[in-house]
C-alpha positions as CSV (number, residue, x, y, z in Angstrom):
1,M,-6.5,-3.6,-12.9
2,G,-7.1,0.1,-12.9
3,K,-5.7,3.5,-12.0
4,P,-2.0,2.9,-11.4
5,I,-1.5,1.1,-14.7
6,G,-1.7,4.3,-16.6
7,N,0.5,6.3,-14.1
8,G,-2.2,9.0,-13.9
9,H,-3.9,8.5,-17.3
10,P,-7.3,6.7,-17.1
11,L,-6.3,3.2,-18.2
12,A,-7.2,-0.2,-17.1
13,C,-6.6,-3.8,-18.2
14,V,-7.9,-7.4,-17.6
15,A,-5.7,-10.3,-16.8
16,T,-7.2,-13.8,-16.9
17,T,-6.7,-17.3,-17.9
18,K,-7.6,-18.6,-21.4
19,E,-10.3,-20.8,-19.9
20,V,-12.1,-17.7,-18.4
21,A,-11.6,-15.6,-21.6
22,D,-13.0,-18.5,-23.7
23,A,-16.1,-18.7,-21.4
24,F,-16.7,-15.0,-21.7
25,T,-17.0,-15.2,-25.5
26,A,-18.7,-18.6,-25.6
27,N,-22.1,-17.2,-26.1
28,G,-21.2,-15.9,-29.6
29,V,-21.2,-12.2,-28.7
30,E,-17.8,-10.5,-28.8
31,Y,-17.0,-8.1,-26.0
32,F,-16.3,-4.5,-27.2
33,N,-15.8,-1.2,-25.6
34,T,-16.3,2.1,-27.4
35,F,-13.3,3.7,-25.6
36,G,-11.1,0.6,-25.4
37,G,-7.8,0.5,-27.3
38,N,-7.4,4.1,-28.5
39,P,-3.9,4.8,-29.7
40,V,-3.2,7.5,-27.0
41,S,-4.1,5.1,-24.1
42,C,-2.2,2.2,-25.7
43,A,0.9,4.4,-26.2
44,I,0.7,5.6,-22.5
45,G,0.3,2.0,-21.3
46,L,3.4,0.9,-23.3
47,A,5.4,3.8,-22.0
48,V,4.5,2.8,-18.4
49,L,5.5,-0.8,-19.1
50,D,8.8,0.5,-20.6
51,V,9.7,2.5,-17.6
52,I,8.9,-0.4,-15.2
53,E,11.2,-2.6,-17.3
54,K,14.0,-0.1,-17.9
55,E,14.2,1.1,-14.2
56,D,13.6,-2.4,-12.9
57,L,10.8,-1.2,-10.6
58,R,9.5,-4.7,-9.8
59,A,12.8,-5.5,-8.2
60,N,12.8,-2.1,-6.5
61,A,9.4,-2.8,-5.1
62,M,10.5,-6.1,-3.6
63,L,13.8,-4.7,-2.2
64,V,12.3,-1.5,-0.7
65,G,9.2,-3.2,0.5
66,N,11.2,-5.9,2.3
67,H,13.4,-3.1,3.8
68,F,10.3,-1.3,5.0
69,M,8.8,-4.3,6.5
70,K,12.1,-5.1,8.3
71,L,12.2,-1.6,9.7
72,M,8.6,-1.7,10.8
73,N,9.1,-5.1,12.4
74,G,12.0,-3.5,14.2
75,L,9.6,-1.1,15.9
76,K,7.3,-3.8,17.3
77,S,9.3,-4.2,20.5
78,K,9.4,-0.5,21.1
79,H,5.7,0.0,20.1
80,P,3.5,-3.0,21.1
81,I,0.6,-1.3,19.4
82,I,2.1,-2.8,16.2
83,G,0.5,-6.2,16.1
84,D,1.7,-7.3,12.7
85,V,3.5,-6.2,9.6
86,R,2.6,-8.0,6.5
87,G,2.8,-7.6,2.7
88,V,4.4,-8.2,-0.6
89,G,6.6,-5.7,-2.3
90,L,5.4,-2.2,-1.7
91,F,1.9,-3.3,-0.7
92,V,2.2,-3.5,3.1
93,G,-0.2,-3.5,6.0
94,V,0.7,-2.5,9.6
95,D,-1.9,-4.0,12.0
96,M,-2.5,-1.8,15.0
97,V,-3.8,-3.5,18.1
98,K,-4.6,-2.4,21.7
99,D,-3.1,-5.5,23.0
100,Q,-1.0,-8.4,21.5
101,E,-3.0,-11.3,23.1
102,K,-6.6,-10.2,22.4
103,R,-5.6,-8.5,19.1
104,T,-8.2,-5.8,19.8
105,P,-8.1,-3.4,16.9
106,A,-6.6,0.0,17.6
107,R,-8.8,1.9,15.2
108,E,-8.6,5.3,16.7
109,E,-4.8,5.1,17.0
110,A,-4.5,3.9,13.4
111,E,-6.7,6.8,12.2
112,Y,-4.6,9.2,14.2
113,V,-1.3,7.9,12.7
114,V,-2.7,8.3,9.2
115,K,-3.9,11.9,10.0
116,R,-0.5,12.8,11.5
117,L,1.3,11.3,8.5
118,K,-0.7,13.5,6.2
119,N,0.6,16.5,8.1
120,E,4.1,15.2,7.1
121,Y,3.0,14.9,3.4
122,I,2.8,11.1,3.7
123,C,-0.4,9.6,2.4
124,M,-1.7,6.3,3.8
125,S,-5.1,5.0,4.7
126,T,-6.7,2.5,7.0
127,D,-8.2,-0.8,6.0
128,G,-9.5,-4.1,7.4
129,P,-12.6,-5.1,9.2
130,G,-11.5,-3.1,12.3
131,E,-10.2,-0.1,10.2
132,N,-7.0,-0.6,12.1
133,V,-4.6,-1.7,9.4
134,I,-2.5,1.1,8.1
135,K,-2.2,0.4,4.4
136,F,1.0,1.4,2.7
137,K,1.0,1.5,-1.1
138,P,3.5,4.1,-2.5
139,P,4.5,4.5,-6.0
140,M,7.0,2.0,-7.5
141,C,9.8,4.4,-7.6
142,F,9.7,4.6,-3.7
143,S,13.4,4.4,-2.4
144,M,15.1,3.0,0.6
145,E,15.5,6.6,1.9
146,D,11.8,7.2,1.5
147,A,11.1,4.0,3.5
148,Q,13.5,5.1,6.2
149,L,11.7,8.5,6.5
150,V,8.3,7.0,6.7
151,V,9.5,4.6,9.5
152,E,11.0,7.5,11.4
153,K,7.8,9.5,11.2
154,I,5.7,6.5,12.3
155,D,8.1,6.0,15.2
156,Q,7.8,9.6,16.2
157,I,4.0,9.5,16.0
158,L,3.7,6.3,17.9
159,T,6.0,7.7,20.6
160,E,3.8,10.7,20.8
161,I,0.7,8.5,21.3
162,K,2.5,6.6,24.0
163,E,3.5,9.8,25.8
164,N,0.0,11.2,25.6
165,Q,-1.5,8.0,27.0
166,R,0.9,8.1,29.9
167,K,0.0,11.7,30.7
168,C,-3.7,10.9,30.4
169,C,-4.0,7.6,32.0
170,G,-0.9,7.1,34.0
């Protein structure tokens, strides 16, 4: 695990099973890292864990993520370009498709949504084989109000796309 674990400080960790860890050292050579385990990085890592625990950010991630997915699923009937909404906690993907049956990736539209969201100071990206999945992974302190705002902005942008397509193509 990398970047987010240090909340901005360069820090990483490895999580594995005992079996994998034992196999890693079975050759008689211990793993070491010149920069691993310095006191400053360790203190920062522990402080991040303390905040996650004290502010119950894991529960917040599940609560707000489920709320966000519910709101996005509510937009599916209004905007058929939303093919699927899936995720766990605050890691959510919104699958953009040109048609529901064929599931043709709506790559250009997804890229447009991401670009327009940046104009609103909301950072997202696209992912997936068709680059048509809008990837949502905000900080763990993301709130219900923040989720509502993001969904409102996405709704406005998708409405704009629909109106532009009507003007262009009838």
